[in-house]
N, C-alpha and C positions, 0 to 999 in steps of 0.2 A: 496785830490785830488794828490798831489804830491807824496804821500805814494802808491795811487793806480797804478802812471806810473810807480813807482819805479818798484812795482808787477810787471806790463807789460814788464820790462826789458828796460825801458827808463830813462834817466836823466830829473828830470823836477827841473825849478826855481821858485819860487814864486813871482809873480809880483801884482801890484795893480791889482786888480779886477780878479785874476784869475792864473793859470800858463802858463809857456811856455816849450817847448822842442824842440830837433832838431831830425829830423827823416827822412827817404826815405817815396815814395809812399808806400810800404808795412806797415812801422809802422803808418802810418797816416789812411789806411782801418785799422787796427787791433783794433787800438785806438779807433775808431766810435764802431765798432761791441761791443767791450771788455768791455768799460768804461763802471762802472755803475754809479759813481758818476757824469762824467762831464753833463753841460746842453750843451754846443757848444762845435765844434771843429773849430777854424779859422787857416788858413795860413797867415802868416803875407809877404804880398806881397811886399811890399817897405817901407822903411823909409826914410824922406829926409826935406830938409828946404821949409818950405813954409808959408813966410810972405804975401804973397798976392797970389789975385787968377790965376795969369799969372803962377808963380812958382808953385802953385799948379799941374794948366795944364801941367805943363812940368815936374814935377815928378811922374805924371800920366803915362805919354805917354813914358818914360822910361822904364817901367814895360813890362813884359814878360805877358801879358793879354791872348794870342793866346793858351795857356796849361790849361786856367778856363772859359773864356767867347767865346762863339761861336759871331759871327758878327750876330748882329743884336738881339742879344738876351735880352730881356724884364731885366731890372736891378732895384734892391731894393737897394738905396745906404742911409746908416743909417750915419747922421753925428753928432760926437761930438767935441765942442767945450770949450775949458779950458784956460783962460789968453790968449786968440789970438787975434792978428789984424783982422783977420777975423771974420766978426759979424752977418753974415747971413747965419744960416744953409741953408736955400734952394737954395742962389747963391750958397755955394759952392758944395752941391748937383748937381744942374745943369752943373759945371761948369766940375767937376768929368764925368759925366756922358758923356757929349759930348768931353772930352779926351779921355776915354776908345773908344769912337765909334772910334775916330781919329787913335789909336794904332791898332784897327783892322781892318784898311781900307789896301787894296791890294787885290791882285788876290781872284776869287771866288775858294775856296776850294773845293775839292771832297767832295759826304756828301749829307745827305738830309735836311729837313727844317731845320732852328735855333729849338732848343730847346725851348715850350712853357715853360718850368721850369723857373722862376725867379731867378738869379744868384745875390745873397747877398752879397755886397759890402761893410764894414765899412770904415768908414774915421774917424781916431781919431785924433786932433789937439791940442798939449798943448805949450802953447807961439808960437814959430816957428818950430816947430817938428813935422810933419803928417806921423802917422804910418795907413798904408793902410792895409785891411785885406779882404781874401775873405772867406764865408763858406763853409765849409767841409762837414758838419752835414744835411745839409736841416733842414726838423723839429726836433725840439729840441728833445738831445737826450732822457730825459724822457719820452717820447711816444715811447713805447716798442714797441706797435704794437697790446698789447693784453686785455689793459683794456679800453674795448666799453661799460661796464656798470658801475656806479659809484654810491656809497653809500654818507650820506651828510657828508660834510669838507674832500674831500677826502686829503690824501697825495701823493704829487707827486712822484714816481718811485724814480727817485736818491735821492730824502730825504729820505724817505725809505729805503735804502739801504745804504745812509749815517749815519743815524742814528744808523742802526744795527752795523754799524762800529765802530762810536762813543761809543755804548755801549758796544765794545770788543766782540761782539757775533762772534762766530766761528763755523762750521758744527762741530757737535760732542756733541754740548751743546743743552740741550731741549729747547727751543721756544714756548712762550703760548704769543697769541695776543688775548686776549680775548673782545676787543671791534672793531670788527677786519674791520667795513666800506666794502671798498672795497677788503679787502684783502690784503694791498700791501705790509706790512712788510711779512706775510706769505710765498707770492707768490716770493718776492725778494728774501730770506732766503732760499727756497726751488730752487729759481733757483743757487744761489750760490751752496749750495750742490751738485745739479746735474751737477756743471761744464757747464751748459749751457750757452752762449752768449747772452748777455741780447737785442744785435741787431739782432739776426738773423731773427726776423719777420718784418722787416721794410727797407726799401729803404735810399741811401744818396746820398746829393747833389755832392760829387766827382764823383758817376756814370754817371753823364751827364756832366762831363767836358772831352773837347776834346783831354784832356791828360788819359784820364783813360785808366789804362793797366787792360784789363778783365782778363789776363791771372794771373797775381796776385793778385788778386780779389778774383778768386777762388782758388788760395794756399791758402790765408786769411781765406775763408770759409770752408775750407776741415782741417785747425789745428782746434783741439779737447782741451776742458781741460779734464781731469780726473775727475770722481766724487769724490769729498771729504770726505762724511759723507753719510752713505746710511739708517742711523738705529735711531739717535737721533729724539725724535719725534718733528714735527712741528704741533703744536695744535691753533686753528682758529675759534674762534666764537665770536657772536651776539647777542644781545637779538631780534633785529628787523629781522623779515623774509627775508625784502629787501635787507638787508645786509648781509646775509649770499646767498643768491641766486645770488648777484651780484659779492661776492666773489668767489664763486662755478664756474660762468661763466667765469670770468677773470682766473681761475687757470687751467679750462681748454684749454684754448686760448692758456693760457702761458704753456702750457704741464706739469705741475707740479701736476697736479689735485692726481695723485696716493702717492705722497708725504705728502699731506696734509691732517691732520684729521680734518674736518670742522663739524660745530654743531652748534644749534641754541638755547644759553643757556644765562642766565643773570651771568656778570662776580662771583656773589658770588657762583651759583650753578659748577663753574668749577670745574674739581679736578685735583689736577697738577700732570702731567703724568712722573713725576720722583721725586726724592730727592731734584737735587737741578736744576739750569737752568736758563733762561732768562724769563720775564715777562715785554712787552712792553705795552702800551697802550697811546692812544690817545683819551683822554675824552673829553666828551664835553665843548667846552670854546667858548668864543665871543658871537654872537646872539643866541647859542644855550644855555648857561648856563640858560635863564630864565625859559626853559624848562624843565630843569635836575638837577635843585637844587644847582647852582651855587659852592660857597666853601665848602657847604655838601655835593655836592658828590664828593669831593676831599677825604674828613673827610672819605665818607662810603668806598671809594676805599682805603684807609689807613687801616680802620678795618679789611677789608676781607685780605690784603695783611698779616697782622699779625696773624689773625687768620688760615690762612689756609695755607699761603704760607714760613713759615719759611726757612731760609736758601736759599731761592731764590733772585737772582738778579733782579733790576725793571728798568725800563727807563720809563719814563711819561712825554709827551708834555702838557706842562701848560703855558696857557698865562696871569695869575697874580701870581705876588710875594707872594700874601699873602697864596699862595695855597702849597708854601713850607713849611709853619708853619703848614697849617693844616692837610699836612700827616701826620705827627705824629711820623713822622721817620726820622734819619740821612742822607742826602742824598746832593749830590755835584749839580752844572750846568755845565752841559757839553758843553753846545754852546745854542747861541739867534741868531735866525734868524724870516722871516718872513715867515707865510703860511696863505694861503688865505686873506693876507691884513694886517694879525693881527702880532704883535711881540710876538715871542712863545720863549721859552727856555727848553731845555731839561735836566730834572731832574735825577739822577741816584742815586742807593745806593743799600743795602742789606738788608732784612729783619731779624731784630733780632730775 
């Protein structure tokens, strides 16, 4: 994520649970619109000492809430407490909600009714230090607006983009996703190659802030990124007709259907579209193993790769460390994370 922010022209600092950066309204809007990896962008509204509920309330009242929250707007307050003298999250949430209402009291301002959309406020207390944030994104950013149809065990859009980045795929290199499911890998890759903003088909929480600058937002929306590559093949397939149908519909909504070659084929029937490239696979794991051959499935994947994909790089999601040996080829673990409630790892290498 820090690397992506640097690509967007921002200086990022890695912190526990995420990264932080400083910017203005234009930068905030742009990161929400263009980030492929972020899950949510929040604005740090205030940091202060909070050793008691009264100290918490006093700190909350000092924050300039009128830029982010309208009077009488519903609030969703998420509280986390670590080594704090404050013990009850519910009590802290009520105190924060009442203090925000106090801060917003005053003469009635011009305009219509308060937004019905909930303003999400984060309260994180570690020891006596409280950090308050306001959600700028709304729905989680992996919800690009195009995935309305899913196949089994879908990969989140931002996770798919992160896997491509971890595997060092760049436009100009052929990409094959032969177990495509909903088509996430290929759709994300096509969007990158075409220079499309991942957030172009959705709205954001900051658009409903009292301080929202529509003129700046229009400038951000008009900014474009040139296509990075138009020629390298992006090949997508699946043995299941339902998965192919879902991937095709999602690619159409994402505006990238013309950039992806999509077919219904088993992996062993796929013909490499170039001499080299990256083949990325999300094979069955977890509850699906019993229906799809367990470690025998990963052995079959290794056999297909060795017979037909020599010289290609591979990136494979696996849930069982024993799969690494069953693959039958040297590989390295690029990352470990959770997907669908399971701990999985991304392994990568080159087919000898």
